C-alpha positions as a Markdown table, in Angstrom:
| # | Residue | x | y | z |
|---|---|---|---|---|
| 1 | Met | 2.1 | -15.8 | 5.0 |
| 2 | Gly | 3.3 | -12.2 | 4.9 |
| 3 | Ile | 6.8 | -11.4 | 6.3 |
| 4 | Val | 8.1 | -14.3 | 8.3 |
| 5 | Val | 10.0 | -13.2 | 11.5 |
| 6 | Ile | 12.3 | -15.6 | 13.3 |
| 7 | Gly | 13.6 | -14.4 | 16.7 |
| 8 | Asp | 13.3 | -14.2 | 20.4 |
| 9 | Val | 10.7 | -13.1 | 23.0 |
| 10 | Phe | 12.1 | -11.3 | 26.1 |
| 11 | Ile | 10.5 | -9.8 | 29.2 |
| 12 | Asp | 12.0 | -6.3 | 29.6 |
| 13 | Ile | 12.3 | -5.0 | 33.1 |
| 14 | Lys | 13.1 | -1.3 | 32.9 |
| 15 | Gly | 14.1 | 1.2 | 35.6 |
| 16 | Phe | 13.8 | 4.9 | 34.7 |
| 17 | Ser | 15.7 | 7.5 | 36.7 |
| 18 | Thr | 13.7 | 10.7 | 37.2 |
| 19 | Ser | 16.8 | 12.8 | 37.8 |
| 20 | Pro | 20.4 | 12.8 | 36.5 |
| 21 | Tyr | 21.6 | 9.2 | 36.8 |
| 22 | Ile | 24.3 | 8.5 | 39.5 |
| 23 | Pro | 26.2 | 5.3 | 38.5 |
| 24 | Tyr | 27.2 | 4.3 | 42.0 |
| 25 | Gly | 24.4 | 5.9 | 44.0 |
| 26 | Arg | 20.7 | 5.5 | 44.6 |
| 27 | Asn | 18.4 | 6.7 | 41.9 |
| 28 | Ala | 14.7 | 7.5 | 42.4 |
| 29 | Gly | 12.5 | 6.6 | 39.5 |
| 30 | Thr | 9.9 | 4.2 | 38.1 |
| 31 | Ile | 10.0 | 0.5 | 37.1 |
| 32 | Ala | 8.1 | -1.1 | 34.3 |
| 33 | Gln | 7.8 | -4.7 | 33.0 |
| 34 | Ile | 6.9 | -5.1 | 29.4 |
| 35 | His | 7.0 | -7.6 | 26.5 |
| 36 | Gly | 10.2 | -7.3 | 24.4 |
| 37 | Gly | 12.8 | -9.1 | 22.4 |
| 38 | Val | 14.1 | -8.1 | 19.0 |
| 39 | Gly | 12.1 | -10.6 | 17.0 |
| 40 | Arg | 8.9 | -10.0 | 19.0 |
| 41 | Asn | 9.3 | -6.2 | 18.6 |
| 42 | Val | 9.8 | -6.5 | 14.8 |
| 43 | Ala | 6.8 | -8.8 | 14.4 |
| 44 | Glu | 4.6 | -6.4 | 16.4 |
| 45 | Asp | 6.0 | -3.3 | 14.5 |
| 46 | Ile | 5.2 | -5.0 | 11.1 |
| 47 | Ala | 1.7 | -5.9 | 12.4 |
| 48 | Asn | 1.1 | -2.4 | 13.5 |
| 49 | Val | 1.1 | -1.3 | 9.9 |
| 50 | Glu | -1.5 | -4.0 | 9.1 |
| 51 | Leu | 0.8 | -6.3 | 7.2 |
| 52 | Glu | 0.0 | -9.5 | 9.4 |
| 53 | Pro | 3.4 | -11.1 | 9.8 |
| 54 | Thr | 4.1 | -14.7 | 10.9 |
| 55 | Phe | 6.3 | -15.1 | 14.0 |
| 56 | Val | 8.4 | -18.2 | 14.6 |
| 57 | Ser | 9.5 | -18.2 | 18.3 |
| 58 | Ser | 8.9 | -19.6 | 21.7 |
| 59 | Val | 7.5 | -18.4 | 25.0 |
| 60 | Asp | 7.5 | -19.7 | 28.6 |
| 61 | Asp | 4.8 | -22.3 | 29.4 |
| 62 | Asp | 3.1 | -20.1 | 32.0 |
| 63 | Ala | 0.6 | -17.2 | 32.2 |
| 64 | Met | 3.2 | -14.7 | 31.1 |
| 65 | Gly | 4.0 | -16.7 | 28.0 |
| 66 | Glu | 0.3 | -17.0 | 27.2 |
| 67 | Asp | -0.1 | -13.2 | 27.7 |
| 68 | Val | 2.6 | -12.6 | 25.1 |
| 69 | Ile | 0.8 | -14.7 | 22.6 |
| 70 | Arg | -2.6 | -13.1 | 23.3 |
| 71 | Lys | -1.1 | -9.6 | 22.7 |
| 72 | Leu | 0.5 | -10.6 | 19.4 |
| 73 | Asp | -2.8 | -12.2 | 18.4 |
| 74 | Arg | -4.6 | -8.9 | 19.1 |
| 75 | His | -2.1 | -7.2 | 16.8 |
| 76 | Lys | -2.9 | -9.8 | 14.1 |
| 77 | Val | 0.5 | -11.5 | 14.2 |
| 78 | Asn | 0.2 | -15.1 | 13.0 |
| 79 | Thr | 1.3 | -17.1 | 16.2 |
| 80 | Lys | 0.7 | -20.6 | 14.8 |
| 81 | Tyr | 4.4 | -21.4 | 14.9 |
| 82 | Met | 5.1 | -20.3 | 18.5 |
| 83 | Lys | 5.9 | -23.0 | 21.1 |
| 84 | Lys | 5.2 | -22.9 | 24.8 |
| 85 | Val | 8.1 | -24.4 | 26.6 |
| 86 | Lys | 10.2 | -24.1 | 29.8 |
| 87 | Asn | 12.8 | -21.3 | 29.4 |
| 88 | Gly | 11.2 | -20.2 | 26.1 |
| 89 | Met | 11.7 | -16.5 | 26.8 |
| 90 | Gly | 14.7 | -14.4 | 27.7 |
| 91 | Thr | 14.9 | -11.5 | 30.3 |
| 92 | Trp | 16.4 | -8.1 | 29.8 |
| 93 | Leu | 17.1 | -5.9 | 32.9 |
| 94 | Ala | 17.9 | -2.3 | 32.0 |
| 95 | Val | 18.4 | 1.1 | 33.7 |
| 96 | Phe | 17.6 | 4.3 | 31.8 |
| 97 | Asp | 18.8 | 7.8 | 32.6 |
| 98 | His | 16.5 | 10.8 | 32.8 |
| 99 | Glu | 17.0 | 11.4 | 29.0 |
| 100 | Gly | 15.7 | 8.0 | 28.1 |
| 101 | Asp | 19.1 | 6.4 | 27.2 |
| 102 | Val | 20.2 | 2.9 | 28.5 |
| 103 | Val | 23.1 | 3.3 | 31.0 |
| 104 | Ala | 23.3 | -0.3 | 32.3 |
| 105 | Ser | 21.7 | -3.7 | 31.3 |
| 106 | Ile | 21.9 | -7.5 | 31.8 |
| 107 | Ser | 20.2 | -10.1 | 29.6 |
| 108 | Lys | 19.5 | -13.8 | 29.9 |
| 109 | Arg | 19.0 | -15.6 | 26.5 |
| 110 | Pro | 16.3 | -18.2 | 26.1 |
| 111 | Asp | 16.6 | -21.8 | 24.9 |
| 112 | His | 16.6 | -21.8 | 21.1 |
| 113 | Lys | 16.1 | -25.6 | 20.6 |
| 114 | Pro | 12.3 | -25.2 | 20.3 |
| 115 | Ile | 12.7 | -22.8 | 17.3 |
| 116 | Glu | 14.9 | -25.2 | 15.6 |
| 117 | Gln | 12.3 | -27.9 | 16.1 |
| 118 | Ile | 9.6 | -25.7 | 14.6 |
| 119 | Leu | 11.7 | -25.3 | 11.5 |
| 120 | Asp | 12.4 | -29.0 | 11.3 |
| 121 | Glu | 8.7 | -29.8 | 11.6 |
| 122 | His | 7.1 | -27.0 | 9.5 |
| 123 | Gly | 9.8 | -25.3 | 7.5 |
| 124 | Asp | 8.3 | -25.9 | 4.0 |
| 125 | Glu | 4.8 | -24.6 | 5.0 |
| 126 | Ile | 6.3 | -21.6 | 6.8 |
| 127 | Phe | 8.6 | -20.4 | 4.0 |
| 128 | Lys | 7.1 | -21.3 | 0.7 |
| 129 | Asp | 4.5 | -18.5 | 0.7 |
| 130 | Ala | 6.4 | -15.9 | 2.6 |
| 131 | Asp | 6.8 | -12.4 | 1.2 |
| 132 | Ser | 10.2 | -12.2 | 2.8 |
| 133 | Ile | 12.1 | -13.4 | 5.8 |
| 134 | Val | 13.5 | -11.5 | 8.9 |
| 135 | Ile | 16.0 | -13.2 | 11.2 |
| 136 | Glu | 18.0 | -12.2 | 14.2 |
| 137 | Ile | 21.4 | -13.1 | 12.7 |
| 138 | Asp | 23.0 | -13.8 | 16.1 |
| 139 | Ile | 20.4 | -16.5 | 17.0 |
| 140 | Asp | 21.8 | -20.1 | 17.2 |
| 141 | Arg | 23.8 | -21.0 | 14.1 |
| 142 | Glu | 21.7 | -24.1 | 13.2 |
| 143 | Ile | 18.5 | -21.9 | 13.1 |
| 144 | Val | 20.3 | -19.4 | 10.8 |
| 145 | Lys | 21.6 | -22.2 | 8.6 |
| 146 | Lys | 18.1 | -23.8 | 8.3 |
| 147 | Thr | 16.5 | -20.4 | 7.5 |
| 148 | Phe | 18.8 | -19.7 | 4.7 |
| 149 | His | 18.3 | -23.2 | 3.3 |
| 150 | Tyr | 14.6 | -22.6 | 3.0 |
| 151 | Ala | 15.1 | -19.0 | 1.8 |
| 152 | Glu | 17.2 | -20.2 | -1.1 |
| 153 | Lys | 15.0 | -23.2 | -1.7 |
| 154 | Tyr | 11.9 | -20.9 | -2.2 |
| 155 | Lys | 13.9 | -17.9 | -3.5 |
| 156 | Lys | 12.9 | -15.6 | -0.6 |
| 157 | Lys | 14.9 | -12.5 | 0.4 |
| 158 | Val | 16.3 | -12.4 | 3.9 |
| 159 | Tyr | 16.7 | -9.3 | 6.1 |
| 160 | Ala | 19.0 | -9.5 | 9.1 |
| 161 | Ile | 19.0 | -7.6 | 12.3 |
| 162 | Val | 21.3 | -8.1 | 15.3 |
| 163 | Ser | 20.9 | -8.1 | 19.1 |
| 164 | Asn | 24.5 | -9.2 | 20.0 |
| 165 | Met | 27.2 | -8.1 | 17.5 |
| 166 | Thr | 30.0 | -10.1 | 19.1 |
| 167 | Ile | 28.1 | -13.2 | 18.0 |
| 168 | Ala | 27.0 | -11.7 | 14.7 |
| 169 | Ile | 30.5 | -11.1 | 13.5 |
| 170 | Glu | 31.0 | -14.8 | 13.4 |
| 171 | Arg | 28.1 | -15.0 | 10.8 |
| 172 | Arg | 29.7 | -12.9 | 8.1 |
| 173 | Asp | 29.1 | -15.8 | 5.6 |
| 174 | Phe | 25.3 | -15.4 | 6.3 |
| 175 | Ile | 25.4 | -11.6 | 6.3 |
| 176 | Arg | 26.7 | -11.7 | 2.7 |
| 177 | Arg | 23.6 | -13.8 | 1.8 |
| 178 | Thr | 21.1 | -11.3 | 3.1 |
| 179 | Glu | 19.2 | -8.8 | 1.0 |
| 180 | Cys | 20.0 | -6.1 | 3.6 |
| 181 | Phe | 21.7 | -5.9 | 7.0 |
| 182 | Val | 20.8 | -3.2 | 9.5 |
| 183 | Cys | 22.8 | -2.3 | 12.6 |
| 184 | Asn | 23.8 | 0.8 | 14.7 |
| 185 | Gln | 26.9 | 2.9 | 14.5 |
| 186 | Gln | 28.8 | 1.0 | 17.2 |
| 187 | Glu | 27.9 | -2.4 | 15.8 |
| 188 | Ala | 29.1 | -1.4 | 12.3 |
| 189 | Gly | 32.4 | -0.5 | 13.9 |
| 190 | Ile | 32.6 | -3.9 | 15.5 |
| 191 | Leu | 31.7 | -5.6 | 12.2 |
| 192 | Phe | 34.5 | -3.8 | 10.2 |
| 193 | Ser | 37.0 | -3.6 | 13.1 |
| 194 | Glu | 37.0 | 0.2 | 13.0 |
| 195 | Asp | 36.0 | 3.0 | 15.3 |
| 196 | Tyr | 33.1 | 5.1 | 13.9 |
| 197 | Glu | 32.0 | 6.8 | 17.1 |
| 198 | Glu | 33.4 | 10.2 | 16.1 |
| 199 | Met | 32.3 | 10.1 | 12.5 |
| 200 | Ser | 29.6 | 12.3 | 11.1 |
| 201 | Ala | 26.9 | 10.7 | 9.0 |
| 202 | Glu | 28.4 | 12.1 | 5.8 |
| 203 | Glu | 31.8 | 10.7 | 6.6 |
| 204 | Leu | 30.4 | 7.3 | 7.5 |
| 205 | Ser | 28.3 | 7.2 | 4.3 |
| 206 | Lys | 31.5 | 7.3 | 2.3 |
| 207 | Val | 33.2 | 4.7 | 4.4 |
| 208 | Leu | 30.2 | 2.3 | 4.4 |
| 209 | Ser | 30.0 | 2.4 | 0.6 |
| 210 | Glu | 33.6 | 1.2 | 0.5 |
| 211 | Arg | 33.3 | -1.4 | 3.2 |
| 212 | Ile | 30.3 | -3.2 | 1.9 |
| 213 | Gln | 32.0 | -3.5 | -1.5 |
| 214 | Ser | 35.0 | -5.3 | 0.0 |
| 215 | Ala | 32.8 | -7.3 | 2.4 |
| 216 | Lys | 30.4 | -8.3 | -0.4 |
| 217 | Ile | 27.3 | -7.3 | 1.7 |
| 218 | Pro | 24.5 | -6.5 | -0.8 |
| 219 | Lys | 22.8 | -3.7 | 1.2 |
| 220 | Met | 23.5 | -2.2 | 4.6 |
| 221 | Val | 22.0 | 0.5 | 6.7 |
| 222 | Val | 23.6 | 2.0 | 9.8 |
| 223 | Thr | 21.5 | 3.9 | 12.3 |
| 224 | Met | 23.1 | 7.0 | 14.0 |
| 225 | Gly | 20.4 | 8.2 | 16.5 |
| 226 | Gly | 19.8 | 11.9 | 16.1 |
| 227 | Glu | 22.0 | 12.1 | 13.0 |
| 228 | Gly | 19.7 | 9.8 | 11.1 |
| 229 | Ala | 20.7 | 6.7 | 9.1 |
| 230 | Val | 23.4 | 5.9 | 6.6 |
| 231 | Tyr | 22.8 | 3.5 | 3.7 |
| 232 | Ala | 24.7 | 1.9 | 0.9 |
| 233 | Asp | 24.4 | -0.9 | -1.7 |
| 234 | Gln | 26.6 | -2.8 | -4.1 |
| 235 | Asn | 25.3 | -0.7 | -7.1 |
| 236 | Gly | 26.9 | 2.4 | -5.7 |
| 237 | Glu | 23.8 | 4.0 | -4.1 |
| 238 | Ser | 24.6 | 5.6 | -0.8 |
| 239 | Gly | 23.5 | 8.5 | 1.3 |
| 240 | Val | 22.1 | 9.8 | 4.6 |
| 241 | Tyr | 18.5 | 9.9 | 5.6 |
| 242 | Pro | 17.9 | 12.5 | 8.4 |
| 243 | Ala | 16.2 | 11.7 | 11.7 |
| 244 | Leu | 12.9 | 13.3 | 12.6 |
| 245 | Lys | 12.9 | 15.7 | 15.5 |
| 246 | Val | 10.7 | 14.2 | 18.3 |
| 247 | Asp | 10.4 | 14.4 | 22.1 |
| 248 | Val | 12.2 | 11.2 | 23.3 |
| 249 | Val | 11.0 | 9.4 | 26.4 |
| 250 | Asp | 12.4 | 5.9 | 25.8 |
| 251 | Thr | 14.7 | 4.8 | 22.9 |
| 252 | Thr | 14.1 | 1.1 | 23.5 |
| 253 | Gly | 12.8 | -0.6 | 20.4 |
| 254 | Ala | 13.4 | 2.4 | 18.1 |
| 255 | Gly | 16.1 | 0.5 | 16.2 |
| 256 | Asp | 13.8 | -2.5 | 15.8 |
| 257 | Ala | 11.0 | -0.3 | 14.5 |
| 258 | Phe | 13.5 | 1.4 | 12.1 |
| 259 | Phe | 14.6 | -2.0 | 10.8 |
| 260 | Ser | 10.9 | -3.1 | 10.5 |
| 261 | Gly | 10.2 | -0.1 | 8.2 |
| 262 | Val | 13.3 | -0.8 | 6.1 |
| 263 | Cys | 12.3 | -4.4 | 5.7 |
| 264 | Ile | 8.7 | -3.4 | 4.8 |
| 265 | Gly | 9.9 | -1.0 | 2.2 |
| 266 | Leu | 12.3 | -3.3 | 0.5 |
| 267 | Thr | 9.9 | -6.3 | 0.6 |
| 268 | Tyr | 7.2 | -4.3 | -1.1 |
| 269 | Gly | 9.3 | -2.7 | -3.9 |
| 270 | Lys | 10.7 | 0.6 | -2.5 |
| 271 | Thr | 14.2 | 1.9 | -3.0 |
| 272 | Leu | 16.8 | 1.7 | -0.2 |
| 273 | Arg | 16.4 | 5.5 | 0.5 |
| 274 | Glu | 12.6 | 5.2 | 0.5 |
| 275 | Ala | 12.9 | 2.2 | 2.8 |
| 276 | Cys | 15.0 | 4.3 | 5.2 |
| 277 | Ala | 12.3 | 7.0 | 5.1 |
| 278 | Ile | 9.7 | 4.4 | 6.1 |
| 279 | Gly | 12.0 | 3.1 | 8.9 |
| 280 | Thr | 12.6 | 6.6 | 10.2 |
| 281 | Arg | 8.9 | 7.4 | 10.3 |
| 282 | Leu | 8.1 | 4.1 | 12.0 |
| 283 | Ala | 10.8 | 4.6 | 14.6 |
| 284 | Ser | 9.5 | 8.0 | 15.5 |
| 285 | Thr | 6.2 | 6.5 | 16.5 |
| 286 | Val | 8.0 | 4.3 | 19.1 |
| 287 | Ile | 10.2 | 7.0 | 20.8 |
| 288 | Cys | 8.0 | 10.1 | 20.9 |
| 289 | Thr | 5.7 | 11.1 | 23.7 |
| 290 | Ser | 2.5 | 12.2 | 22.0 |
| 291 | Glu | 0.1 | 10.9 | 19.3 |
| 292 | Asn | -0.3 | 14.6 | 18.3 |
| 293 | Ile | 3.5 | 14.9 | 17.7 |
| 294 | Cys | 3.9 | 11.5 | 16.1 |
| 295 | Pro | 0.6 | 10.3 | 14.6 |
| 296 | Arg | 0.3 | 6.6 | 13.8 |
| 297 | Phe | 2.3 | 5.4 | 10.8 |
| 298 | Met | 0.0 | 4.3 | 7.9 |
| 299 | Pro | 1.5 | 2.4 | 5.0 |
| 300 | Glu | -0.6 | 4.2 | 2.5 |
| 301 | Glu | 1.6 | 7.3 | 3.1 |
| 302 | Phe | 4.4 | 5.5 | 1.2 |
| 303 | Gly | 2.3 | 3.5 | -1.2 |
| 304 | Ile | 2.8 | 0.2 | 0.7 |
| 305 | Thr | 0.4 | -2.5 | -0.3 |
| 306 | Arg | 0.7 | -6.3 | -0.2 |
């Protein structure tokens, strides 16, 4: 079954400004529409390193939904447990400045009832042979509850990622039951009710080690963009893994790719630092502009085998 991913599919509508962005003015640029969603991104990222994940999700019952499934099938994602329903996908509308950073966005979440129905109907067969489980921790609480039920029933490790931290902070009880929780610098501040925006990676590393001890979170990784990633676990291991220098054109999906690499590494026996190295490399293949600068990630580089 490989790594089982539970999460959303979104259609991303992106506007890219070709000159310095003016918040209240008109901005010339380009517009693109692509398949997105945290869960979908993670499933595709894992498949891109030839690990054939299983994706539990839903799509719209139209041509666009069918197109999402066809693309995932081409990447060798197992789409057996995806439903085609009305309002099965979300929409994300985003504006990017000329440096590739998001300056404004609006999102519409999909209906999550179909995912809950999939777990009710097929939970045992989905989870019993999984290598590990990935879930968007801010998805509907009943879905999270059912996922952890099956994970504990079959003794599977759960890795959590977040798309909406204001919802995720209400799931602290589940975050404590994960093998590893990954979020960005701002989200970590929300989780611990502190401001980390001005902290260096080294400073945050010390703070994170203390915070996860008191919060009883087994492992946690915080991404910091160009400063790299900070990691810590309950055994006292902590540190900073530096970012790779690449030419950035679009940062969308880089966090999902980093998370995917961390999940891959930990699932298949790597240390937390080694997993961050895999995540960093995989993220670089998403945000850079040239295959020559960022050649395709191959799992053999890090000794990853199923």
